[in-house]
C-alpha positions as CSV (number, residue, x, y, z in Angstrom):
1,M,19.5,51.9,-60.5
2,G,22.5,50.7,-58.3
3,W,24.1,47.5,-56.3
4,F,20.2,46.2,-55.2
5,D,18.6,43.7,-57.5
6,G,15.4,43.7,-55.9
7,N,15.8,40.4,-53.8
8,P,15.8,40.7,-50.2
9,A,18.2,37.9,-49.3
10,H,21.0,40.4,-50.9
11,L,20.0,43.3,-48.3
12,W,22.0,42.1,-45.7
13,E,24.7,39.4,-46.4
14,H,27.3,38.8,-44.2
15,P,30.5,40.9,-45.0
16,P,32.9,38.4,-47.6
17,V,35.4,36.9,-45.0
18,E,32.8,36.0,-42.8
19,R,30.6,34.9,-45.7
20,A,33.5,32.6,-47.3
21,R,34.4,30.8,-43.8
22,R,30.5,29.6,-43.9
23,Y,30.8,28.6,-47.5
24,V,34.3,26.4,-47.1
25,E,32.6,24.9,-43.8
26,V,29.3,23.5,-45.5
27,I,31.2,22.4,-48.5
28,G,33.4,20.5,-46.3
29,G,36.7,22.1,-45.7
30,A,39.6,23.8,-47.5
31,E,41.0,20.7,-49.2
32,R,36.9,20.1,-50.7
33,V,36.6,23.3,-52.3
34,L,39.9,22.7,-53.8
35,E,39.2,19.2,-55.1
36,L,35.9,20.5,-56.7
37,G,38.2,23.7,-58.0
38,R,40.3,21.3,-59.9
39,N,37.7,19.6,-61.6
40,A,36.0,22.2,-62.8
41,Y,39.2,23.6,-64.0
42,E,40.1,20.6,-65.8
43,N,36.6,20.7,-67.5
44,G,36.9,24.6,-68.6
45,D,34.5,25.6,-66.4
46,Y,36.3,28.7,-65.4
47,R,33.6,30.8,-64.3
48,W,32.5,28.5,-61.7
49,V,36.0,27.8,-60.5
50,A,36.7,31.6,-59.9
51,E,33.4,31.6,-57.5
52,L,34.0,28.8,-55.6
53,V,37.7,29.2,-55.1
54,N,37.1,33.2,-54.4
55,H,35.4,31.7,-51.0
56,L,38.6,29.8,-50.0
57,V,40.6,32.7,-50.9
58,F,38.6,34.4,-48.4
59,A,38.5,32.3,-45.9
60,E,42.2,31.3,-45.9
61,P,43.9,34.1,-47.4
62,G,47.4,32.4,-46.7
63,N,46.1,29.1,-48.6
64,R,48.9,29.0,-51.5
65,A,46.9,26.4,-53.3
66,A,44.0,28.4,-53.4
67,L,46.0,31.6,-54.6
68,E,47.9,29.4,-57.4
69,R,44.3,28.1,-58.2
70,Q,42.5,31.2,-58.3
71,A,45.4,32.6,-60.0
72,D,45.5,30.4,-62.8
73,T,41.7,30.4,-63.3
74,L,41.4,34.2,-63.5
75,E,44.1,34.3,-66.3
76,Q,42.4,31.3,-68.3
77,L,39.5,34.1,-68.2
78,G,41.7,36.8,-69.2
79,F,43.4,35.0,-72.0
80,G,39.5,34.2,-73.3
81,S,38.6,37.5,-73.0
82,E,37.5,39.7,-75.9
83,N,36.7,42.5,-73.7
84,A,40.0,44.8,-72.6
85,T,38.8,46.0,-69.6
86,W,37.6,42.4,-68.4
87,R,41.2,41.1,-69.8
88,N,43.3,43.8,-67.8
89,F,40.7,43.0,-64.3
90,Y,41.5,39.0,-64.5
91,L,45.3,40.0,-65.2
92,A,46.0,42.2,-62.4
93,G,43.6,39.9,-60.3
94,A,45.8,37.1,-61.1
95,A,48.9,39.2,-60.7
96,E,48.1,40.3,-57.3
97,L,47.4,36.7,-56.2
98,R,51.0,35.7,-57.3
99,G,52.8,38.2,-56.4
100,G,50.4,40.6,-54.0
101,I,49.4,44.0,-54.1
102,T,51.0,46.4,-55.9
103,G,49.0,49.6,-55.9
104,T,47.6,51.7,-58.8
105,P,50.4,53.8,-61.0
106,T,47.6,56.6,-61.4
107,D,47.8,59.5,-59.2
108,T,44.6,61.1,-59.0
109,R,46.1,64.5,-57.9
110,A,48.2,64.9,-61.2
111,P,47.7,68.4,-62.0
112,D,46.6,67.3,-65.7
113,I,43.8,65.9,-63.7
114,L,42.8,68.4,-61.3
115,A,42.1,70.7,-64.3
116,Q,40.0,68.5,-65.9
117,L,37.7,68.5,-63.2
118,S,34.9,71.0,-62.0
119,V,34.9,72.6,-58.0
120,S,31.8,70.5,-57.6
121,Q,33.4,67.4,-58.7
122,I,36.6,68.3,-56.1
123,L,34.0,68.6,-53.6
124,D,32.0,65.4,-54.1
125,G,35.8,63.6,-53.6
126,M,35.7,65.4,-50.5
127,K,32.8,63.4,-49.6
128,V,33.9,60.0,-49.3
129,R,37.3,61.5,-47.6
130,L,35.8,62.2,-44.8
131,D,36.2,60.1,-41.6
132,G,32.2,59.6,-40.6
133,P,32.8,58.4,-37.0
134,R,35.2,61.1,-36.3
135,A,32.5,63.5,-37.7
136,W,29.5,62.3,-35.9
137,G,29.2,64.7,-33.4
138,K,30.9,68.0,-35.5
139,R,28.5,70.6,-37.1
140,L,30.3,72.9,-39.4
141,T,29.5,75.5,-42.0
142,I,32.1,76.3,-44.5
143,G,31.8,78.6,-47.6
144,W,34.1,77.9,-50.6
145,Q,34.9,80.7,-52.7
146,V,36.6,80.0,-55.6
147,T,37.4,82.6,-58.3
148,D,38.7,82.5,-62.1
149,P,35.9,81.5,-63.0
150,D,33.8,82.7,-59.5
151,E,32.1,79.9,-58.2
152,R,30.5,79.8,-54.4
153,H,29.8,76.7,-52.6
154,L,28.3,75.8,-49.0
155,L,30.0,72.8,-47.4
156,T,28.3,71.6,-44.2
157,V,29.1,68.6,-42.0
158,E,26.4,66.9,-40.1
159,N,25.9,63.6,-38.8
160,G,29.2,62.4,-40.1
161,V,28.5,63.3,-43.5
162,L,29.7,66.0,-46.2
163,Q,27.3,67.5,-48.3
164,H,27.9,70.8,-50.8
165,R,25.2,72.7,-52.6
166,S,25.5,76.3,-54.5
167,W,26.4,78.9,-51.7
168,K,23.4,81.9,-51.5
169,P,24.2,85.3,-50.3
170,E,22.0,85.1,-47.6
171,V,23.1,82.1,-46.3
172,E,25.8,82.7,-43.6
173,A,29.0,80.1,-42.9
174,E,30.9,79.4,-39.7
175,A,34.2,80.5,-42.0
176,T,35.1,81.0,-45.6
177,L,37.8,79.8,-47.7
178,A,38.8,82.1,-51.0
179,I,41.1,81.0,-53.5
180,E,41.9,81.2,-56.9
181,R,41.2,78.0,-59.6
182,Q,44.9,77.7,-60.0
183,A,45.8,77.6,-56.3
184,L,42.9,75.1,-55.3
185,N,44.7,72.7,-57.9
186,E,48.2,73.2,-56.7
187,M,46.9,73.0,-53.1
188,L,45.5,69.6,-53.8
189,S,48.0,68.5,-55.6
190,G,50.8,68.6,-52.9
191,S,52.7,71.7,-55.2
192,A,51.9,74.3,-52.9
193,D,50.6,74.7,-49.0
194,L,47.7,76.7,-47.2
195,A,50.7,79.0,-45.7
196,E,52.2,79.5,-48.9
197,L,48.9,80.4,-50.9
198,A,47.7,82.5,-47.9
199,G,51.3,84.5,-48.2
200,N,50.7,85.2,-51.6
201,G,47.2,86.8,-51.3
202,R,46.0,83.9,-53.7
203,L,44.0,82.3,-50.8
204,R,42.0,83.9,-47.6
205,V,40.4,82.2,-44.9
206,E,37.2,84.9,-43.5
207,G,35.9,84.1,-40.3
208,D,36.4,81.5,-38.1
209,G,39.6,79.5,-39.3
210,E,39.7,76.9,-36.8
211,K,36.4,75.8,-38.0
212,L,38.4,75.3,-41.8
213,G,41.4,73.5,-40.1
214,E,38.5,71.2,-38.1
215,L,37.4,70.5,-41.6
216,L,40.3,69.5,-43.1
217,G,41.5,67.3,-40.2
218,L,38.3,65.0,-40.6
219,L,39.8,64.2,-44.3
220,E,41.4,61.1,-44.7
221,E,44.2,60.4,-47.5
222,P,42.9,57.4,-50.0
223,D,45.7,54.7,-50.0
224,P,45.8,53.3,-53.3
225,N,47.2,50.3,-52.2
226,F,44.2,48.5,-51.8
227,A,43.1,44.3,-52.6
228,I,41.2,43.6,-55.4
229,V,40.9,39.9,-55.1
230,T,42.1,39.4,-51.5
231,P,40.7,40.5,-48.2
232,E,42.4,43.8,-46.8
233,A,44.9,43.2,-44.3
């Protein structure tokens, strides 16, 4: 199960902005979209307004009338939703359309969150942070040895993709990061850095330490200030 519903027309669609511009053009332009959206809104067909005016928001993100119409529509959908998650999405979308991107108050690096994640889940998070284009020509094999409790994982970077698996003793790594689990949490949360942890013996690097630095240099920090109902700047 995934994003593909089996309809091949959905395999290679234009990106949202380009698709929106084409829809607005064939409908008859911005004013026509707004007119149709206003009529549907007055008839209470909020689901159709949300789909229709969304194209105009993406085609012309500076169109204030489109932003206000879409915000009003999402608000009505939120007011009528019995599902709390849906309601929050609708109302958050309306707030963004009116006031801009506000970001998220959730910090995924919070100690309480990190403490509940397995090492495997933490490494899964590193996968999506890898800058694929910059990592395309790299080939790295890094061992992660986490203690308390003991776990061994092997990270590989090849063809711009980071993978990890259980690290068996017979497989060699170019570099090994050995770290206590609590120290790993502190490093990821930013409450302690590599030099500090290495200095007090809670972290050590074996093998080619430059390879570990190379891997860490290929990871991007996630940006929590992302748009949800408007195109990215």
